C-alpha positions in Angstrom: 17.7 -35.5 -5.5 15.6 -32.9 -3.9 16.0 -32.2 -0.2 14.2 -29.9 2.1 15.4 -27.6 4.9 14.7 -24.5 6.9 15.9 -21.0 6.2 19.7 -19.8 6.4 21.1 -16.5 6.4 22.7 -17.1 2.9 19.2 -17.8 1.2 17.9 -14.6 -0.1 19.5 -14.7 -3.4 18.1 -18.4 -3.8 14.6 -17.3 -2.8 14.9 -14.5 -5.5 16.0 -16.9 -8.2 13.1 -19.1 -7.5 10.4 -16.3 -7.4 11.8 -14.8 -10.6 11.2 -18.0 -12.4 7.3 -17.6 -12.2 5.1 -16.7 -14.9 3.9 -13.0 -14.8 0.8 -12.1 -12.9 -1.3 -8.9 -12.7 -0.5 -8.8 -8.8 2.8 -10.3 -8.4 6.1 -8.5 -8.8 7.9 -10.2 -11.8 11.4 -9.6 -10.9 12.8 -9.2 -7.0 16.3 -9.3 -5.7 17.8 -10.4 -2.4 18.0 -7.0 -0.6 14.3 -6.4 -1.5 13.3 -9.6 0.2 15.6 -8.7 3.1 13.9 -5.5 3.7 10.3 -6.2 3.1 10.1 -9.9 4.3 12.9 -11.3 6.2 13.5 -8.2 8.5 10.0 -8.3 9.8 10.3 -8.5 13.7 8.2 -11.6 13.8 9.9 -13.5 11.0 10.8 -17.2 12.1 13.3 -19.1 9.9 11.7 -22.1 11.1 8.6 -21.2 9.1 10.6 -20.8 5.7 11.2 -24.1 4.3 13.4 -24.5 1.0 13.7 -27.2 -1.5 17.1 -27.9 -2.9 18.6 -30.0 -5.5 22.3 -30.1 -6.0 22.5 -27.0 -3.5 20.4 -25.0 -5.7 17.2 -23.9 -4.5 14.0 -25.0 -6.7 11.2 -24.0 -4.4 9.9 -22.4 -1.1 7.2 -22.2 1.3 6.7 -19.5 4.0 4.1 -19.8 6.8 3.4 -17.1 9.5 0.8 -15.8 11.8 -1.4 -12.8 12.4 -1.8 -10.6 15.3 -3.7 -11.0 18.6 -6.5 -8.5 19.5 -5.1 -5.1 20.1 -1.9 -5.9 17.4 0.6 -6.1 20.2 1.8 -9.7 19.9 1.5 -12.8 17.6 -1.4 -15.2 17.9 -0.8 -18.5 16.9 -4.1 -20.1 16.8 -4.5 -19.5 13.3 -1.7 -19.7 10.7 -1.2 -18.6 7.1 1.1 -19.8 4.0 2.0 -16.8 2.4 4.0 -18.3 -0.3 4.0 -21.5 -2.0 6.6 -21.2 -5.1 8.2 -23.9 -7.0 10.2 -23.2 -10.4 8.7 -24.8 -13.3 9.7 -28.4 -13.9 8.4 -32.0 -14.3 8.3 -32.9 -10.7 7.0 -29.4 -9.4 3.7 -30.8 -8.0 5.3 -33.3 -5.4 7.9 -30.7 -4.4 5.1 -28.2 -4.0 2.9 -30.8 -1.9 6.0 -31.7 0.4 6.9 -27.8 1.1 3.3 -27.5 1.9 2.9 -30.2 4.4 6.2 -29.0 6.1 4.8 -25.4 6.4 1.6 -26.8 8.0 3.6 -28.9 10.3 5.3 -25.6 11.5 2.2 -24.0 12.1 0.3 -27.0 14.1 3.7 -27.3 15.9 3.2 -23.5 17.1 -0.2 -24.2 18.0 -2.4 -23.4 14.8 -5.6 -25.4 14.2 -6.4 -23.5 11.1 -4.5 -22.4 8.3 -5.2 -19.9 5.6 -3.6 -19.8 2.2 -3.8 -16.2 1.5 -5.2 -15.2 4.8 -7.7 -12.5 5.3 -6.5 -9.4 7.1 -4.9 -9.1 9.4 -3.6 -12.8 8.9 -1.3 -11.8 6.1 2.1 -11.6 7.5 4.5 -11.6 4.5 4.7 -10.3 0.8 2.5 -7.1 0.9 3.1 -5.3 -2.3 5.2 -8.1 -3.8 2.1 -10.6 -4.3 -1.6 -10.0 -4.4 -1.5 -6.1 -4.6 -2.1 -3.8 -1.8 -3.4 -6.3 0.3 -2.2 -9.8 0.6 -5.7 -11.3 1.1 -6.4 -14.3 -1.2 -4.4 -16.1 -3.9 -5.0 -14.7 -7.2 -7.1 -16.8 -9.6 -4.8 -16.3 -12.4 -2.0 -18.1 -10.3 -3.9 -21.2 -11.1 -1.0 -23.6 -10.1 -0.8 -22.4 -6.4 -4.8 -22.4 -6.3 -4.7 -26.1 -7.7 -2.1 -27.2 -5.1 -4.0 -25.7 -2.3 -7.1 -27.3 -3.2 -5.3 -30.7 -3.6 -4.0 -30.4 -0.2 -7.5 -30.0 1.3 -8.1 -26.4 1.4 -11.6 -25.1 0.7 -12.8 -21.7 -0.6 -13.7 -19.3 2.3 -14.4 -16.1 0.2 -13.4 -14.2 -3.0 -12.1 -10.8 -3.5 -11.8 -8.5 -6.4 -8.7 -6.2 -7.2 -9.4 -3.1 -8.9 -6.8 -0.8 -10.4 -7.0 2.7 -12.1 -4.6 4.8 -14.2 -4.4 8.2 -12.7 -2.6 9.8 -15.7 -4.9 12.6 -16.7 -7.4 11.9 -14.1 -10.3 14.3 -13.6 -12.7 14.1 -10.8 -16.6 13.8 -12.1 -18.3 16.7 -13.8 -21.9 16.0 -12.8 -24.5 17.6 -10.6 -23.7 15.2 -7.6 -20.2 16.1 -7.3 -20.9 19.9 -8.0 -23.5 19.9 -4.9 -20.8 18.7 -2.6 -18.1 21.1 -3.9 -20.7 23.9 -2.8 -20.7 22.3 0.8 -16.9 22.2 1.6 -14.1 24.6 1.3 -13.2 25.5 -2.1 -9.4 25.7 -1.4 -8.8 22.2 0.3 -11.9 20.4 0.4 -10.3 17.3 1.5 -8.0 17.0 4.6 -4.9 15.2 4.0 -2.8 14.0 7.2 0.3 12.4 5.8 2.8 10.0 7.8 0.3 8.4 10.2 2.1 6.8 13.0 1.2 3.1 13.6 -1.7 2.3 15.6 -0.2 -1.0 17.1 3.1 -3.1 16.9 1.5 -5.2 14.3 0.9 -1.9 12.1 4.4 -0.8 12.8 6.0 -4.3 11.7 4.1 -4.7 8.3 3.2 -1.1 7.4 5.7 1.0 9.0 8.1 1.3 6.0 5.0 2.6 3.6 3.9 6.2 3.6 0.2 6.1 4.6 -2.1 9.2 4.6 -5.4 9.7 5.8 -7.8 11.6 3.6 -10.9 13.0 5.6 -14.1 14.9 4.5 -16.0 16.8 7.3 -19.4 18.8 6.8 -21.1 20.4 9.6 -24.4 21.3 8.0 -27.3 20.4 8.5 -25.5 17.9 11.0 -21.9 17.2 11.7 -20.6 14.3 9.6 -17.3 12.9 8.3 -16.0 10.2 6.1 -12.5 9.0 5.7 -10.1 6.6 4.0 -6.5 5.8 4.3 -3.9 5.1 1.5 -0.7 3.6 1.3 2.3 3.9 -1.2 3.2 0.4 -2.3 6.9 -0.3 -2.1 8.9 -1.7 -3.5 6.2 -2.4 -6.2 6.2 1.1 -7.4 10.0 1.2 -7.4 10.3 -2.0 -9.3 7.7 -0.7 -12.1 9.0 2.6 -12.4 5.4 3.9 -11.7 4.2 5.2 -8.2 1.3 3.1 -6.9 -1.2 3.8 -4.1 -3.5 1.5 -2.5 -6.8 1.7 -0.4 -6.1 0.2 3.0 -9.4 1.0 4.9 -12.2 3.5 5.1 -15.0 4.7 7.6 -18.1 6.3 6.8 -21.8 6.0 7.6 -24.7 4.3 5.7 -26.0 7.6 4.5 -22.5 8.5 3.0 -23.0 6.0 0.4 -26.5 7.0 -0.8 -25.9 10.7 -0.9 -22.7 10.6 -2.7 -20.4 11.9 0.2 -18.1 8.9 0.1 -17.9 9.3 -3.7 -17.1 12.9 -3.7 -14.2 12.0 -1.0 -12.9 9.1 -3.0 -13.0 11.3 -6.3 -11.2 14.3 -4.8 -8.6 11.7 -3.0 -7.6 10.5 -6.4 -7.5 14.0 -7.7 -5.0 14.9 -5.0 -3.0 11.6 -5.3 -2.7 12.4 -8.9 -1.5 15.8 -8.3 1.0 14.3 -6.1 2.5 11.9 -8.8 0.7 8.9 -8.0 0.0 7.1 -11.3 -1.8 4.0 -10.4 -4.4 3.5 -7.6 -5.7 0.0 -6.4 -8.5 -1.0 -4.2 -9.8 -4.5 -3.1 -13.3 -5.6 -2.5 -14.7 -8.3 -0.4 -18.1 -10.1 -0.5 -19.7 -7.4 1.6 -18.3 -4.5 -0.2 -20.9 -4.0 -3.0 -21.2 -0.4 -2.7 -17.4 0.4 -3.0 -17.4 -2.2 -6.0 -20.0 -0.2 -7.8 -18.5 3.1 -6.8 -15.0 2.0 -8.3 -16.5 0.9 -11.6 -18.4 4.4 -12.0 -14.9 6.1 -11.3 -13.3 4.3 -14.0 -11.7 1.2 -12.2 -11.0 -1.9 -13.6 -11.0 -5.3 -12.3 -7.4 -6.8 -12.8 -7.9 -10.1 -10.9 -9.9 -12.2 -8.5 -8.3 -13.7 -5.4 -9.5 -16.6 -3.4 -9.2 -17.1 0.4 -8.7 -20.8 1.1 -8.7 -22.4 4.7 -8.1 -25.9 6.1 -8.3 -27.3 9.5 -5.0 -28.6 10.9 -4.5 -31.7 12.9 -1.9 -31.8 15.9 1.3 -33.3 14.4 4.5 -34.7 16.0 7.5 -32.1 15.8 9.5 -31.9 12.7 12.7 -34.1 12.5 15.5 -31.4 12.9 15.9 -28.3 10.9 
């Protein structure tokens, strides 16, 4: 008989076993261990045991669902108005669908009991509190379409598609910056010794950033030109741990970027990204990943021109929650 309960301190090995039973995905770490989950998920300052539900049979975990929240404006505390189901994992078995449905129901009840009136499956940033680097790539936003069972389970529970995101990845082994007139023009406008400024070890901008990205090494790459008018463009990358450790290859991901509209049309951002990739390759980064949303047409086109390949598409799903009675015990 399958029974349901919330998290206990002895559960990390059980969670890892369920996780490792899943089929491989391009953006899901295929093998995790208890310490990895402890360090990257359960050690988060806002982790609440009441939001992590396990399904057990004869003392053995067969599935789990994990729900949480994103930050309030300013990133200095949690905001419980909108929740996120960060994980819904059930080992392959004949009755996996009813188990998943019950886990999801209990995760939603947890969110609504805390005040949420809307829930995301794979929330859009920053409503993506858990499993960064383990599931979904460099950003947890959305459920990968190749994880068809998860997508179907959320849809069956009443979740509707809000948007789609495309995950791009490029192998940096032997990377060379473009050799064309546009790139050469920008090379002549910037210092030859170090055209791109690199600021490593960025401090966290908020409590939320410290909680979610604190263990990851982040670098800001900036390009500044002063003629004919002062302009700059920048992007921030992060080493993806523990994914890089588990695969044996160092992987960096694009977190965010900032530039004016002109930088897309005159090639400034193209030069910045191309030279950043060169620096990353020189520093031993072997893969680079970026994710694009519905409005990122320019970035998507640029990535494809620089040799990136689409490895998966992700769906952000959402559902309105109704007020519910508190759960019966833990």
